[in-house]
Structure formats: C-alpha cells, structure tokens
C-alpha positions as CSV (number, residue, x, y, z in Angstrom):
1,M,47.2,-63.0,-53.1
2,K,49.4,-62.5,-56.1
3,P,52.9,-60.9,-55.6
4,T,51.8,-57.9,-57.6
5,D,48.8,-57.5,-55.4
6,L,50.9,-57.7,-52.3
7,R,53.3,-55.1,-53.7
8,N,50.4,-52.8,-54.5
9,L,49.0,-53.2,-51.0
10,L,52.3,-52.5,-49.3
11,A,52.8,-49.4,-51.6
12,A,49.3,-48.1,-50.9
13,A,48.9,-48.9,-47.2
14,G,52.4,-49.6,-46.0
15,P,53.5,-46.1,-45.0
16,T,50.3,-45.5,-43.1
17,A,50.5,-48.9,-41.4
18,V,54.1,-48.3,-40.3
19,R,53.3,-44.8,-39.1
20,V,50.4,-46.1,-37.0
21,G,52.5,-48.9,-35.7
22,V,55.2,-46.5,-34.5
23,S,52.6,-44.1,-33.0
24,V,51.2,-47.0,-30.9
25,A,54.5,-48.7,-30.0
26,V,56.5,-45.7,-28.7
27,P,54.0,-44.5,-26.0
28,L,53.2,-48.0,-24.9
29,L,56.9,-48.9,-24.5
30,V,57.5,-45.6,-22.6
31,V,54.8,-46.2,-20.0
32,L,56.1,-49.7,-19.5
33,A,59.6,-48.4,-19.1
34,L,58.3,-45.9,-16.5
35,G,56.8,-48.9,-14.6
36,H,53.1,-48.0,-15.2
37,P,51.5,-50.7,-17.3
38,R,48.1,-49.5,-16.1
39,W,48.7,-46.3,-18.1
40,S,49.0,-48.2,-21.3
41,V,45.3,-47.9,-22.0
42,Y,45.6,-44.1,-21.8
43,A,48.6,-44.2,-24.1
44,A,47.0,-46.5,-26.6
45,F,43.9,-44.3,-27.1
46,G,45.9,-41.2,-27.5
47,A,47.9,-43.0,-30.2
48,F,44.7,-43.7,-32.1
49,T,45.0,-40.1,-33.3
50,S,47.2,-41.6,-36.0
51,L,44.3,-43.6,-37.4
52,Y,42.6,-40.4,-38.8
53,G,43.3,-38.7,-42.1
54,R,45.2,-41.5,-43.7
55,N,44.1,-40.3,-47.2
56,H,44.7,-36.6,-46.4
57,V,47.9,-34.6,-46.7
58,H,49.3,-31.3,-45.4
59,L,47.1,-29.0,-43.4
60,S,44.0,-31.1,-44.0
61,R,45.5,-34.1,-42.1
62,L,46.9,-31.9,-39.3
63,V,43.5,-30.3,-38.7
64,M,41.6,-33.6,-38.8
65,Q,44.1,-35.4,-36.5
66,A,44.2,-32.5,-34.1
67,S,40.4,-32.5,-33.7
68,A,40.2,-36.3,-33.4
69,G,43.1,-36.4,-30.9
70,A,41.4,-33.8,-28.7
71,A,38.2,-35.8,-28.8
72,L,40.0,-39.0,-27.9
73,V,41.8,-37.4,-24.9
74,S,38.4,-36.0,-23.8
75,C,36.9,-39.5,-23.9
76,V,39.8,-40.9,-21.9
77,V,39.2,-38.3,-19.2
78,L,35.5,-38.9,-19.3
79,G,36.1,-42.6,-18.9
80,V,38.2,-42.0,-15.7
81,L,35.4,-39.8,-14.3
82,V,32.8,-42.5,-14.9
83,G,35.2,-45.2,-13.7
84,A,35.5,-43.4,-10.4
85,H,31.8,-43.5,-9.8
86,P,30.5,-46.3,-7.5
87,Q,27.7,-47.2,-10.0
88,R,30.0,-47.0,-13.0
89,A,28.5,-50.0,-14.8
90,W,25.1,-48.5,-15.5
91,L,26.4,-44.9,-15.7
92,A,28.8,-46.0,-18.4
93,V,25.9,-47.4,-20.5
94,V,24.1,-44.0,-20.5
95,V,27.3,-42.0,-21.1
96,A,28.4,-44.4,-23.9
97,A,25.1,-43.7,-25.7
98,L,25.8,-40.0,-25.4
99,V,29.4,-40.4,-26.6
100,A,28.1,-42.4,-29.6
101,G,25.6,-39.8,-30.6
102,A,27.6,-36.7,-29.9
103,G,30.8,-38.3,-31.3
104,N,29.0,-38.9,-34.6
105,L,27.8,-35.4,-34.7
106,I,31.4,-34.2,-34.4
107,A,32.7,-36.8,-36.9
108,S,30.1,-35.9,-39.5
109,A,30.5,-32.2,-39.0
110,E,34.3,-32.4,-39.3
111,D,34.2,-35.1,-42.1
112,W,36.5,-37.4,-40.2
113,H,38.0,-40.4,-41.9
114,P,37.5,-43.0,-40.6
115,P,33.9,-41.8,-40.1
116,G,31.7,-42.3,-37.0
117,P,32.3,-42.4,-33.3
118,L,33.8,-45.9,-33.0
119,F,37.2,-45.0,-31.6
120,L,35.8,-42.4,-29.3
121,L,33.4,-45.0,-27.9
122,F,36.3,-47.6,-27.7
123,A,38.4,-45.1,-25.7
124,F,35.6,-44.2,-23.3
125,G,34.4,-47.8,-22.9
126,A,37.7,-49.3,-22.2
127,V,38.7,-46.7,-19.7
128,S,35.4,-46.5,-17.8
129,S,35.2,-50.3,-17.6
130,A,38.0,-50.3,-15.0
131,P,37.8,-48.8,-11.5
132,H,39.4,-45.4,-11.1
133,R,40.0,-42.7,-8.7
134,I,39.7,-38.9,-9.3
135,A,43.4,-38.8,-8.5
136,D,44.0,-40.8,-11.7
137,L,42.8,-37.8,-13.9
138,P,46.2,-36.0,-14.2
139,A,48.0,-39.1,-15.3
140,A,45.2,-40.2,-17.7
141,A,45.0,-36.7,-19.3
142,G,48.7,-36.2,-19.5
143,V,49.6,-39.6,-20.9
144,A,46.7,-39.6,-23.5
145,A,47.6,-36.0,-24.6
146,A,51.3,-36.8,-24.9
147,S,50.6,-39.9,-26.9
148,A,48.2,-38.0,-29.2
149,G,50.8,-35.2,-29.6
150,F,53.4,-37.8,-30.6
151,A,51.0,-39.3,-33.2
152,L,50.2,-35.8,-34.5
153,L,53.9,-35.0,-34.8
154,L,54.8,-38.2,-36.4
155,G,51.9,-38.1,-38.8
156,N,52.8,-34.6,-40.0
157,A,56.5,-34.3,-39.6
158,T,57.3,-34.9,-43.2
159,A,54.4,-33.0,-44.6
160,K,55.0,-29.6,-46.1
161,M,52.7,-27.2,-44.3
162,R,51.9,-25.4,-47.5
163,K,48.4,-24.1,-48.1
164,P,46.3,-26.6,-50.0
165,R,43.6,-25.3,-52.3
166,D,41.0,-25.5,-49.6
167,P,42.8,-25.5,-46.2
168,R,39.7,-25.2,-44.2
169,R,37.3,-27.9,-45.1
170,A,33.7,-26.9,-45.4
171,R,32.0,-28.0,-42.2
172,L,29.2,-30.5,-43.0
173,R,25.8,-30.5,-41.6
174,P,25.7,-32.8,-38.6
175,D,23.8,-36.0,-39.3
176,L,21.2,-36.1,-36.7
177,G,19.5,-39.2,-38.0
178,S,22.6,-41.4,-38.0
179,S,23.7,-39.9,-34.6
180,A,20.4,-41.0,-33.1
181,R,20.9,-44.5,-34.5
182,Y,24.4,-44.7,-33.0
183,G,23.1,-43.5,-29.6
184,I,20.2,-46.0,-29.6
185,A,22.4,-48.9,-30.7
186,A,24.9,-48.1,-28.0
187,L,22.3,-47.8,-25.3
188,L,20.5,-51.0,-26.2
189,A,23.7,-53.1,-26.5
190,G,25.2,-51.7,-23.4
191,A,22.1,-52.1,-21.4
192,A,21.6,-55.7,-22.5
193,A,25.2,-56.8,-21.8
194,T,25.1,-55.1,-18.4
195,A,21.7,-56.6,-17.4
196,F,23.0,-60.0,-18.3
197,G,26.1,-59.5,-16.2
198,I,28.5,-60.1,-19.0
199,G,32.0,-58.6,-18.4
200,H,33.3,-55.9,-20.7
201,S,29.9,-54.7,-21.8
202,Y,31.5,-52.0,-24.0
203,W,32.5,-54.7,-26.4
204,A,28.8,-55.2,-27.1
205,T,28.4,-51.5,-27.6
206,L,31.3,-51.4,-30.2
207,A,29.9,-54.4,-32.0
208,A,26.5,-52.6,-32.2
209,V,27.8,-49.3,-33.6
210,A,30.6,-50.5,-35.9
211,P,28.4,-51.6,-38.8
212,L,26.5,-48.3,-38.8
213,S,29.6,-46.4,-40.2
214,V,29.1,-47.7,-43.8
215,P,26.3,-46.3,-46.0
216,G,23.5,-48.5,-47.2
217,T,21.4,-51.2,-45.5
218,N,23.0,-54.1,-47.4
219,A,26.5,-52.9,-46.7
220,Q,25.7,-52.5,-43.0
221,L,24.3,-56.0,-42.7
222,V,27.3,-57.4,-44.5
223,R,29.5,-55.7,-42.0
224,V,27.6,-57.2,-39.1
225,W,28.4,-60.7,-40.5
226,H,31.9,-59.8,-41.2
227,R,32.3,-58.7,-37.6
228,I,30.8,-61.9,-36.3
229,A,32.9,-64.2,-38.5
230,G,36.1,-62.1,-38.1
231,T,35.7,-62.1,-34.3
232,L,35.2,-65.8,-34.1
233,A,38.3,-66.4,-36.2
234,G,40.1,-63.7,-34.2
235,L,39.3,-65.5,-30.9
236,V,41.2,-68.6,-32.2
237,V,44.2,-66.4,-32.9
238,A,43.8,-64.6,-29.6
239,A,43.7,-68.0,-27.7
240,A,47.0,-68.9,-29.4
241,V,48.6,-65.5,-28.6
242,L,47.4,-65.3,-25.0
243,A,48.0,-68.9,-24.0
244,P,51.8,-68.6,-23.5
245,G,51.3,-65.8,-21.0
246,F,53.7,-63.3,-22.6
247,G,55.0,-60.5,-20.4
248,P,54.1,-56.8,-21.2
249,Y,57.0,-56.1,-23.6
250,P,56.4,-59.1,-25.9
251,S,52.7,-58.4,-25.7
252,V,53.2,-54.8,-26.9
253,L,55.3,-55.9,-29.8
254,I,52.7,-58.5,-30.8
255,L,50.0,-55.8,-30.4
256,V,51.9,-53.4,-32.7
257,L,52.3,-56.1,-35.3
258,L,48.6,-56.8,-35.2
259,Q,47.9,-53.0,-35.5
260,V,50.1,-52.8,-38.6
261,I,48.4,-55.9,-40.2
262,T,45.0,-54.3,-39.4
263,E,46.0,-51.1,-41.2
264,L,47.2,-53.1,-44.2
265,V,44.0,-55.0,-44.7
266,I,41.1,-53.0,-43.3
267,G,40.6,-51.0,-46.5
268,R,40.1,-54.3,-48.4
269,H,38.2,-56.6,-46.2
270,Y,36.6,-55.7,-42.8
271,G,36.1,-59.3,-41.7
272,L,39.8,-60.1,-42.3
273,A,40.8,-57.1,-40.4
274,M,38.7,-58.3,-37.4
275,V,40.9,-61.4,-37.3
276,A,43.7,-59.1,-36.2
277,I,41.7,-56.5,-34.3
278,T,40.2,-59.1,-31.9
279,P,43.5,-60.4,-30.4
280,M,44.8,-56.8,-30.5
281,A,42.0,-55.6,-28.3
282,L,42.4,-58.4,-25.9
283,L,46.1,-57.9,-25.7
284,M,45.5,-54.2,-25.0
285,S,43.4,-55.1,-22.0
286,Q,45.9,-57.7,-20.8
287,V,48.8,-55.3,-20.8
288,A,46.9,-52.8,-18.6
289,A,45.3,-55.4,-16.2
290,P,45.9,-59.1,-16.8
291,R,42.9,-61.4,-16.4
292,P,42.2,-65.1,-16.9
293,V,42.2,-65.9,-20.6
294,G,39.2,-68.2,-20.8
295,P,36.6,-65.8,-19.4
296,L,38.1,-63.0,-21.5
297,L,37.6,-65.0,-24.7
298,W,34.1,-66.0,-23.7
299,D,33.1,-62.4,-22.9
300,R,34.4,-61.2,-26.3
301,G,32.4,-63.8,-28.2
302,I,29.2,-63.2,-26.3
303,E,29.5,-59.5,-26.3
304,T,30.0,-59.5,-30.1
305,A,26.9,-61.7,-30.6
306,V,24.8,-59.3,-28.4
307,G,26.1,-56.2,-30.2
308,A,25.6,-57.8,-33.6
309,A,22.0,-58.7,-32.8
310,V,21.3,-55.1,-31.7
311,A,23.0,-53.7,-34.8
312,S,20.8,-55.9,-37.0
313,V,17.6,-54.8,-35.3
314,V,18.6,-51.1,-35.6
315,I,19.6,-51.4,-39.2
316,L,16.4,-53.2,-40.2
317,V,14.1,-50.9,-38.3
318,S,15.9,-47.9,-39.8
319,W,15.3,-49.4,-43.3
320,W,11.6,-50.3,-42.5
321,W,10.5,-47.2,-40.6
322,P,10.6,-44.6,-43.4
323,R,8.6,-46.9,-45.7
324,Q,5.6,-46.8,-43.3
325,G,4.9,-43.2,-44.3
326,N,4.6,-44.0,-48.0
C-alpha cells in the first residue's frame, strides 16, 4: 500500500475505527475490573452498537444505532434464556434460524448499515452456546444495555442534533425472500454442525449467513471464498496470539487492536478483514471462558467449512430456482 493510500484510508476510516475500538475497550475493561470476566461477552455485544451507521451523521446515526442496540441487547437476553434450557444445543439451532430471518426483516425495514442479521446472530449464538441460569438475566441485560448506551453516547456525542433534511428515513419494505434464505442457511448450518458434534456450532451459522449480505450471486460466492481464505490465514494469527496464554487484560487490548484493524480494512477487502476477525472472535471467547487452544482452532476451521458449504448451496439454489419457471 502506498503512503498516500494509507493516509486516505486512515482519513476515511480512522475516526470510525477509533470510536469502535473505544466503544469495545471501555466496557470490557470495566467488567474485568469488577471481577466478572464472564460478563465480557455481554459487554462486547452491547458495544457492537458502534458498528452501525458509520456513514450516517446526526439524527440518522442516532436512530439507527438505537434500534440496532436494542436488537443486540434483546439477542443477548434471548441467548441467556436459551442457554438456560437443558436442551440448549438443538433449541439454539431453531432459535438462531428465527433470529436470522427476523433480524434481516428488521435490518431491511430499518435500512441498517451494515445490512443483514449477522451481528444479531453472533450475539445470540455466542451467548446461547454457554450454559446459563435464569438468574444471569439481570446481569446480561444490564451489562449489554449499559455497553450499548455507552457506544450510543460515544458515537453521537460530537454530532450536532440538528434536523437533517429527512430525519425519519422512509421505512423500506421488509425483504421476505432474503430473510427466508438467511433463516434456511442458519438452520441447515447449525443443524449440520450440531449433528456432527462440533463445538461452537454458531460459527458454522455465521459462516453460512455472512455471504448473503452482499447483492448478486457472483459477489456472494466471492465472499464465501474470502471467508474461507481469510479464516485460514486468521487461524495462523490466532494460534500465535493465543499460544502465549495472555491474561484477560492483555487479551482485551489485543482484541481491541484487532477490532480497529478490522474497521480500517473491512470496507476494502472482506478476506483481509477476516484475518483480523478470526483471532478477535477467538480471543473474545477466551476472555469470557478460557478453553484449550488446539480444539478451539480446529472447531473454528471446521465450522467455517461447514458454513461455507451451506452458503454455497443456498446461493446456487437461489440463483437456479427462479430460472426453472422461465
């Protein structure tokens, strides 16, 4: 990358990347300081509120982030409820499919950017994959809401709350077709990973739905391969990052750095962003509940392959099916 390209990148994406990094760092450091590393997963997904509306300003960003933040907190709460069920593995598969479909309906109606239900599904899947008790609900809801509120405040503190030309965006017609595809992809990937007994089945679900957020069959298939290649490279980075066995505080700082890098590059190359996203996702789970590194890396790789296969089938069938009526 030329120096001028780097300067342009930092000028265009730098402020957003820093804002997102701070939105993630502060809640995570607070829950660690309070002695509750298990709450870090709740804090992280509330902080994902900051990912929305990066190209919006003033009231438009505030409205978008508020609706996305409320949805993220709801998915955290739903994840705790499913995680408290004795048959949470299969229940999570069904509910994840509903979250994917319903989440896309909301995202398309509200014209969210980034589009689609990916982060809602991530929040639900990560929380529901761990065992919970109903008694965990107040902490989960409170921490996620506080984190979302901080992200909302930080993202709009310097914005002038003047009326833009169209302060209330026209609500779009919900996209039923793509919402059905999201739900089907999530159901198939989650069911396959759960049936095979692979850990972290929600990673397969995420890999299956992520490519569907871009328009066009060719672009979706390219994103499938970007996710595979980026994840494989990211696993190498993750192995290097996880091998030293850093404590929670250094892990959070590395996680935040990876989040900033992701925000800088994701608009230019999805595959390159996955090189940072992969170790970031693994670090997030390790801060909340440390596990052996080897099986964690294996699960991520296999789950991505399962999800990518399902995504490819859904994309190709969606392309082929309408042509049968011609």
